[in-house]
N, CA and C atoms as an extended XYZ file, in Angstrom:
150
Properties=species:S:1:pos:R:3:atomname:S:1:resname:S:1:resid:I:1 pbc="F F F"
N         0.835       -1.197        0.000 N   UNK     1
C         0.000        0.000        0.000 CA  UNK     1
C         0.874        1.253        0.000 C   UNK     1
N         1.941        1.214        0.751 N   UNK     2
C         2.830        2.365        0.843 CA  UNK     2
C         3.504        2.644       -0.499 C   UNK     2
N         3.882        1.566       -1.201 N   UNK     3
C         4.525        1.700       -2.503 CA  UNK     3
C         3.543        2.283       -3.519 C   UNK     3
N         2.289        1.913       -3.442 N   UNK     4
C         1.271        2.441       -4.349 CA  UNK     4
C         1.111        3.943       -4.167 C   UNK     4
N         1.106        4.411       -2.923 N   UNK     5
C         1.019        5.851       -2.660 CA  UNK     5
C         2.227        6.582       -3.227 C   UNK     5
N         3.418        5.998       -3.036 N   UNK     6
C         4.634        6.619       -3.538 CA  UNK     6
C         4.600        6.730       -5.062 C   UNK     6
N         4.225        5.675       -5.732 N   UNK     7
C         4.162        5.671       -7.189 CA  UNK     7
C         3.097        6.653       -7.675 C   UNK     7
N         1.983        6.718       -6.990 N   UNK     8
C         0.919        7.654       -7.374 CA  UNK     8
C         1.378        9.100       -7.249 C   UNK     8
N         2.041        9.429       -6.164 N   UNK     9
C         2.546       10.786       -5.958 CA  UNK     9
C         3.606       11.116       -7.003 C   UNK     9
N         4.476       10.173       -7.292 N   UNK    10
C         5.511       10.378       -8.291 CA  UNK    10
C         4.898       10.621       -9.671 C   UNK    10
N         3.929        9.822      -10.046 N   UNK    11
C         3.264        9.975      -11.342 CA  UNK    11
C         2.544       11.320      -11.429 C   UNK    11
N         1.852       11.702      -10.385 N   UNK    12
C         1.147       12.981      -10.364 CA  UNK    12
C         2.127       14.148      -10.473 C   UNK    12
N         3.257       14.043       -9.801 N   UNK    13
C         4.274       15.092       -9.865 CA  UNK    13
C         4.829       15.239      -11.273 C   UNK    13
N         5.087       14.139      -11.933 N   UNK    14
C         5.593       14.182      -13.306 CA  UNK    14
C         4.582       14.823      -14.251 C   UNK    14
N         3.320       14.494      -14.087 N   UNK    15
C         2.270       15.084      -14.925 CA  UNK    15
C         2.197       16.586      -14.692 C   UNK    15
N         2.290       17.016      -13.446 N   UNK    16
C         2.209       18.442      -13.129 CA  UNK    16
C         3.400       19.206      -13.705 C   UNK    16
N         4.588       18.650      -13.593 N   UNK    17
C         5.784       19.308      -14.121 CA  UNK    17
C         5.702       19.406      -15.637 C   UNK    17
N         5.277       18.356      -16.289 N   UNK    18
C         5.134       18.356      -17.744 CA  UNK    18
C         4.101       19.391      -18.164 C   UNK    18
N         3.004       19.476      -17.446 N   UNK    19
C         1.963       20.458      -17.761 CA  UNK    19
C         2.468       21.882      -17.631 C   UNK    19
N         3.260       22.163      -16.620 N   UNK    20
C         3.805       23.506      -16.427 CA  UNK    20
C         4.737       23.880      -17.566 C   UNK    20
N         5.570       22.945      -17.988 N   UNK    21
C         6.477       23.228      -19.097 CA  UNK    21
C         5.706       23.476      -20.385 C   UNK    21
N         4.643       22.739      -20.596 N   UNK    22
C         3.842       22.908      -21.802 CA  UNK    22
C         3.158       24.277      -21.802 C   UNK    22
N         2.584       24.655      -20.694 N   UNK    23
C         1.917       25.955      -20.593 CA  UNK    23
C         2.935       27.085      -20.737 C   UNK    23
N         4.102       26.914      -20.142 N   UNK    24
C         5.150       27.922      -20.260 CA  UNK    24
C         5.604       28.084      -21.701 C   UNK    24
N         5.759       26.980      -22.392 N   UNK    25
C         6.143       27.037      -23.806 CA  UNK    25
C         5.077       27.700      -24.652 C   UNK    25
N         3.816       27.411      -24.360 N   UNK    26
C         2.716       28.037      -25.089 CA  UNK    26
C         2.706       29.545      -24.859 C   UNK    26
N         2.974       29.959      -23.644 N   UNK    27
C         3.024       31.394      -23.338 CA  UNK    27
C         4.128       32.092      -24.106 C   UNK    27
N         5.290       31.461      -24.222 N   UNK    28
C         6.391       32.039      -24.991 CA  UNK    28
C         6.032       32.135      -26.463 C   UNK    28
N         5.407       31.082      -27.009 N   UNK    29
C         4.995       31.097      -28.411 CA  UNK    29
C         3.975       32.195      -28.666 C   UNK    29
N         3.020       32.323      -27.768 N   UNK    30
C         1.983       33.338      -27.918 CA  UNK    30
C         2.583       34.732      -27.843 C   UNK    30
N         3.537       34.920      -26.972 N   UNK    31
C         4.219       36.210      -26.854 CA  UNK    31
C         4.973       36.546      -28.137 C   UNK    31
N         5.615       35.561      -28.717 N   UNK    32
C         6.357       35.754      -29.959 CA  UNK    32
C         5.409       36.157      -31.092 C   UNK    32
N         4.256       35.508      -31.167 N   UNK    33
C         3.263       35.845      -32.193 CA  UNK    33
C         2.763       37.269      -31.985 C   UNK    33
N         2.509       37.642      -30.748 N   UNK    34
C         2.057       38.999      -30.445 CA  UNK    34
C         3.091       40.031      -30.845 C   UNK    34
N         4.355       39.746      -30.613 N   UNK    35
C         5.426       40.661      -31.006 CA  UNK    35
C         5.501       40.824      -32.518 C   UNK    35
N         5.311       39.740      -33.245 N   UNK    36
C         5.328       39.790      -34.702 CA  UNK    36
C         4.154       40.610      -35.229 C   UNK    36
N         2.990       40.427      -34.660 N   UNK    37
C         1.815       41.198      -35.079 CA  UNK    37
C         2.033       42.678      -34.797 C   UNK    37
N         2.576       42.985      -33.630 N   UNK    38
C         2.827       44.380      -33.271 CA  UNK    38
C         3.839       45.015      -34.229 C   UNK    38
N         4.886       44.295      -34.571 N   UNK    39
C         5.903       44.803      -35.489 CA  UNK    39
C         5.298       45.064      -36.866 C   UNK    39
N         4.490       44.136      -37.345 N   UNK    40
C         3.844       44.296      -38.643 CA  UNK    40
C         2.892       45.478      -38.631 C   UNK    40
N         2.145       45.635      -37.570 N   UNK    41
C         1.217       46.772      -37.467 CA  UNK    41
C         1.980       48.097      -37.472 C   UNK    41
N         3.097       48.155      -36.785 N   UNK    42
C         3.908       49.377      -36.778 CA  UNK    42
C         4.470       49.681      -38.171 C   UNK    42
N         4.895       48.639      -38.884 N   UNK    43
C         5.408       48.824      -40.241 CA  UNK    43
C         4.322       49.360      -41.173 C   UNK    43
N         3.126       48.821      -41.064 N   UNK    44
C         2.006       49.256      -41.899 CA  UNK    44
C         1.643       50.709      -41.557 C   UNK    44
N         1.606       50.995      -40.277 N   UNK    45
C         1.266       52.358      -39.840 CA  UNK    45
C         2.288       53.354      -40.360 C   UNK    45
N         3.552       53.019      -40.285 N   UNK    46
C         4.604       53.920      -40.745 CA  UNK    46
C         4.632       54.041      -42.260 C   UNK    46
N         4.291       53.003      -42.985 N   UNK    47
C         4.330       53.061      -44.442 CA  UNK    47
C         3.151       53.862      -44.999 C   UNK    47
N         2.044       53.963      -44.257 N   UNK    48
C         0.893       54.737      -44.709 CA  UNK    48
C         1.149       56.238      -44.580 C   UNK    48
N         2.012       56.617      -43.689 N   UNK    49
C         2.301       58.024      -43.478 CA  UNK    49
C         3.267       58.602      -44.502 C   UNK    49
N         3.901       57.761      -45.306 N   UNK    50
C         4.899       58.230      -46.272 CA  UNK    50
C         4.303       58.562      -47.600 C   UNK    50
């Protein structure tokens, strides 16, 4: 019974760590996309004024 609890806690910990890394990676990707959109919008805005 004790070994089952240990394995369960270990498995749950691994799932949680993997989930955090996935969410963190998604946040970085989303930030990169936002930066690209902002850069493109600034380029369009500046090119219309010329």
